[in-house]
NUGULUM-199464 format. One record per residue (C-alpha): residue in one letter; x, y, z; residue number from 1. Coordinates in steps of 0.02 Angstrom, whole numbers. Layout:
<rs>
> A X Y Z NUM
...
</rs>
This chain:
<rs>
> M 4764 -2442 -1324 1
> A 4679 -2417 -1492 2
> I 4668 -2242 -1562 3
> E 4478 -2265 -1572 4
> E 4475 -2250 -1382 5
> I 4538 -2070 -1394 6
> R 4379 -1968 -1384 7
> F 4356 -1782 -1352 8
> R 4214 -1681 -1281 9
> R 4264 -1509 -1345 10
> L 4394 -1375 -1360 11
> G 4412 -1344 -1174 12
> Y 4488 -1171 -1158 13
> V 4622 -1062 -1235 14
> A 4755 -966 -1141 15
> L 4819 -807 -1225 16
> N 4970 -700 -1187 17
> V 4925 -515 -1186 18
> S 5031 -359 -1162 19
> D 4913 -258 -1052 20
> L 4795 -358 -943 21
> P 4681 -213 -890 22
> A 4658 -159 -1072 23
> S 4624 -338 -1126 24
> R 4502 -363 -984 25
> E 4405 -209 -1036 26
> F 4399 -272 -1215 27
> Y 4353 -453 -1185 28
> E 4227 -414 -1048 29
> N 4141 -260 -1118 30
> I 4168 -271 -1306 31
> V 4171 -460 -1337 32
> G 4046 -501 -1199 33
> L 4135 -627 -1087 34
> K 4109 -635 -899 35
> V 4236 -611 -760 36
> D 4197 -692 -592 37
> R 4349 -639 -491 38
> E 4489 -514 -498 39
> P 4652 -565 -584 40
> E 4789 -647 -482 41
> G 4971 -667 -528 42
> G 4948 -584 -696 43
> E 4809 -703 -750 44
> L 4624 -673 -780 45
> F 4489 -805 -807 46
> L 4342 -765 -921 47
> R 4194 -869 -978 48
> C 4053 -880 -1104 49
> S 3976 -1036 -1026 50
> D 3931 -1108 -857 51
> R 4106 -1182 -839 52
> H 4243 -1101 -734 53
> H 4327 -1025 -887 54
> D 4336 -1031 -1075 55
> L 4476 -904 -1095 56
> L 4627 -869 -987 57
> L 4725 -708 -1012 58
> H 4906 -704 -957 59
> E 5002 -541 -949 60
> G 5175 -562 -1024 61
> G 5264 -645 -1167 62
> S 5230 -608 -1349 63
> P 5042 -586 -1379 64
> G 4964 -744 -1446 65
> I 4938 -925 -1394 66
> K 5003 -980 -1225 67
> R 4909 -1145 -1216 68
> I 4768 -1240 -1301 69
> A 4670 -1355 -1187 70
> W 4560 -1501 -1239 71
> Q 4424 -1580 -1134 72
> M 4420 -1769 -1152 73
> E 4261 -1872 -1150 74
> S 4314 -1982 -1003 75
> E 4458 -2037 -892 76
> A 4478 -2188 -1007 77
> A 4497 -2072 -1157 78
> L 4627 -1969 -1064 79
> R 4727 -2126 -1022 80
> A 4712 -2189 -1200 81
> L 4781 -2026 -1269 82
> R 4927 -2021 -1149 83
> S 4969 -2203 -1183 84
> H 4963 -2172 -1370 85
> F 5078 -2020 -1356 86
> T 5201 -2116 -1249 87
> A 5203 -2265 -1366 88
> S 5236 -2147 -1512 89
> G 5381 -2063 -1423 90
> F 5298 -1898 -1375 91
> A 5343 -1837 -1201 92
> C 5201 -1791 -1083 93
> S 5212 -1691 -922 94
> D 5089 -1690 -777 95
> V 4994 -1534 -729 96
> S 5029 -1520 -543 97
> D 4890 -1544 -418 98
> E 4916 -1363 -365 99
> E 4894 -1298 -542 100
> C 4745 -1412 -575 101
> A 4663 -1336 -421 102
> R 4700 -1159 -483 103
> L 4630 -1201 -655 104
> R 4482 -1293 -576 105
> I 4514 -1446 -682 106
> G 4518 -1626 -623 107
> A 4678 -1710 -564 108
> G 4772 -1812 -693 109
> A 4783 -1676 -827 110
> F 4938 -1674 -933 111
> R 5026 -1570 -1067 112
> M 5132 -1604 -1219 113
> S 5217 -1503 -1355 114
> E 5134 -1513 -1524 115
> P 5283 -1560 -1634 116
> T 5251 -1447 -1784 117
> T 5222 -1280 -1697 118
> G 5288 -1315 -1522 119
> A 5120 -1260 -1451 120
> C 5073 -1322 -1278 121
> F 4924 -1439 -1285 122
> E 4838 -1477 -1119 123
> F 4716 -1621 -1090 124
> Y 4593 -1643 -947 125
> V 4424 -1724 -912 126
> T 4325 -1612 -795 127
> M 4313 -1428 -755 128
> A 4220 -1352 -609 129
> E 4060 -1259 -642 130
> A 4056 -1071 -623 131
> P 3973 -993 -470 132
> S 3826 -933 -575 133
> L 3744 -957 -744 134
> F 3819 -866 -892 135
> V 3700 -726 -936 136
> P 3743 -646 -1104 137
> T 3752 -458 -1114 138
> H 3752 -370 -1283 139
> T 3803 -529 -1377 140
> K 3722 -699 -1351 141
> I 3882 -801 -1357 142
> A 3841 -985 -1367 143
> R 4013 -1061 -1342 144
> L 4199 -1052 -1372 145
> G 4204 -1116 -1550 146
> H 4374 -1151 -1622 147
> V 4553 -1096 -1640 148
> V 4654 -1089 -1802 149
> V 4844 -1090 -1802 150
> T 4969 -1076 -1943 151
> T 5121 -1184 -1978 152
> P 5253 -1200 -2114 153
> D 5211 -1386 -2127 154
> R 5023 -1405 -2136 155
> P 5025 -1587 -2196 156
> Q 5136 -1639 -2050 157
> M 5024 -1555 -1922 158
> E 4869 -1630 -2002 159
> D 4951 -1801 -1995 160
> F 4991 -1779 -1810 161
> L 4815 -1727 -1766 162
> V 4737 -1871 -1864 163
> N 4855 -2012 -1820 164
> Q 4904 -1964 -1642 165
> M 4748 -1874 -1579 166
> N 4608 -1955 -1680 167
> F 4549 -1789 -1752 168
> R 4446 -1798 -1911 169
> V 4464 -1691 -2066 170
> S 4303 -1603 -2117 171
> D 4367 -1504 -2268 172
> R 4524 -1433 -2345 173
> I 4557 -1280 -2452 174
> D 4699 -1329 -2566 175
> G 4866 -1267 -2503 176
> M 4782 -1151 -2377 177
> V 4696 -1231 -2228 178
> T 4630 -1394 -2155 179
> F 4471 -1389 -2051 180
> M 4467 -1524 -1916 181
> R 4351 -1584 -1779 182
> C 4402 -1660 -1613 183
> F 4310 -1824 -1633 184
> P 4170 -1858 -1591 185
> N 4125 -1674 -1564 186
> P 4003 -1641 -1708 187
> Y 4049 -1463 -1757 188
> H 4130 -1441 -1928 189
> H 4290 -1380 -1847 190
> S 4356 -1350 -1674 191
> F 4531 -1331 -1745 192
> G 4605 -1266 -1905 193
> V 4780 -1285 -1977 194
> G 4831 -1146 -2096 195
> A 4984 -1138 -2208 196
> A 5105 -995 -2175 197
> P 5293 -965 -2172 198
> K 5295 -968 -1980 199
> A 5193 -1042 -1840 200
> G 5067 -924 -1762 201
> L 4889 -890 -1706 202
> N 4772 -857 -1852 203
> H 4614 -826 -1751 204
> L 4507 -875 -1602 205
> N 4320 -899 -1627 206
> F 4164 -875 -1522 207
> M 4001 -945 -1589 208
> V 3847 -835 -1565 209
> T 3662 -876 -1554 210
> D 3586 -761 -1686 211
> L 3643 -680 -1847 212
> A 3585 -518 -1767 213
> D 3729 -536 -1642 214
> I 3849 -514 -1787 215
> G 3752 -370 -1862 216
> K 3745 -277 -1696 217
> A 3931 -309 -1669 218
> T 3978 -214 -1826 219
> N 3898 -57 -1756 220
> R 3968 -84 -1580 221
> F 4143 -106 -1650 222
> K 4132 52 -1755 223
> Q 4070 151 -1606 224
> N 4215 88 -1499 225
> G 4356 99 -1626 226
> V 4375 -90 -1646 227
> E 4456 -139 -1810 228
> I 4350 -255 -1920 229
> V 4466 -352 -2035 230
> Y 4349 -471 -2128 231
> G 4162 -485 -2153 232
> I 4019 -492 -2134 233
> G 4031 -646 -2245 234
> K 3986 -830 -2258 235
> H 4110 -974 -2261 236
> P 4073 -1111 -2391 237
> P 4161 -1253 -2296 238
> S 4063 -1236 -2132 239
> E 3913 -1131 -2192 240
> S 3951 -1009 -2051 241
> Y 3918 -822 -2058 242
> F 4071 -730 -1994 243
> L 4146 -568 -1933 244
> Y 4331 -549 -1893 245
> F 4402 -411 -1784 246
> L 4559 -366 -1687 247
> D 4590 -361 -1500 248
> P 4703 -229 -1418 249
> D 4860 -330 -1462 250
> G 4809 -354 -1643 251
> L 4755 -535 -1615 252
> T 4615 -589 -1731 253
> L 4449 -644 -1656 254
> E 4294 -707 -1744 255
> Y 4109 -709 -1708 256
> S 4019 -841 -1809 257
> F 3840 -899 -1825 258
> G 3787 -1071 -1886 259
> M 3897 -1221 -1926 260
> E 3878 -1390 -2008 261
> E 3872 -1535 -1886 262
> F 3935 -1711 -1923 263
> A 3862 -1877 -1868 264
> E 3981 -1986 -1770 265
> V 3942 -2136 -1881 266
> A 3953 -2128 -2071 267
> P 3986 -1941 -2090 268
> R 4011 -1865 -2262 269
> A 4186 -1871 -2335 270
> P 4299 -1718 -2323 271
> R 4300 -1605 -2474 272
> D 4451 -1530 -2561 273
> L 4405 -1354 -2613 274
> P 4507 -1249 -2734 275
> A 4623 -1113 -2672 276
> S 4516 -960 -2708 277
> L 4425 -821 -2618 278
> E 4261 -905 -2668 279
> S 4310 -1054 -2559 280
> V 4327 -938 -2409 281
> D 4178 -822 -2432 282
> Y 4022 -850 -2536 283
> W 4006 -662 -2551 284
> G 4181 -631 -2619 285
> G 4248 -527 -2475 286
> I 4434 -490 -2465 287
> P 4514 -495 -2292 288
> D 4616 -351 -2224 289
> P 4802 -395 -2232 290
> R 4808 -386 -2042 291
> S 4682 -527 -2022 292
> G 4763 -681 -1944 293
> K 4935 -601 -1934 294
> G 4955 -539 -1756 295
> G 4984 -690 -1644 296
> E 5138 -787 -1589 297
> I 5139 -962 -1516 298
> E 5231 -984 -1352 299
> R 5333 -1141 -1367 300
> M 5317 -1265 -1225 301
> I 5477 -1276 -1123 302
</rs>
């Protein structure tokens, strides 16, 4: 099957390893503003910021950081095309069991593979059950799970894998630092980022909000609750997003962002190569705290 048949709907959900599930639940539910529909089972907790069953899964155990990154495909045909392409290229795929699909509320036929540069577990599925009720924002009008950025010692190799094996598209690069990519044909400037670093890890996980006021209010809420702000408020030149970065109880970096460039499926603008400078990261010249983007491991797929 041609790579053009590999089409994504969105970043589906992200599973994180955490050290203390009750503490993380308190943080993600009451500080970040996600919703919990049922009590945790087997050391796992599902949270959402949409009308889908979950957007975030917290797993107690392992080194804090990425457990799994899941992608929602556009169709069954796109899922088959991706698996066929991986197999033809020599990448092993493993089925998600019917029992686990039922627990995750995703459609049968989902599969996983190990991203070759970082060893991260990538999961692919087509459908996810709807939640039992509408998502009603609380203090923060979260619009969606936005993107995840990981780091790797070999950024060009990972970029090559995502482009040539998964049909991702490059939106922009900052020279020697990061590549911003979209899961085609999702229009948002990036649903995934690949950062350069000496070791593989989680840089940050993003939630997009509805109003700039959500970011402004968050700064006060974080200060009142002892949450560490590690970058921002600022504005990213590549995506035109306003941002605020902060740490969860395990020191994992999260981001609220508002606004983002969207790309047409046909004849989009070409990716830009921006210089390696603080001005390419923040129009306003902010300097990130050294802890920003440094706290997360990547669980390698066995």
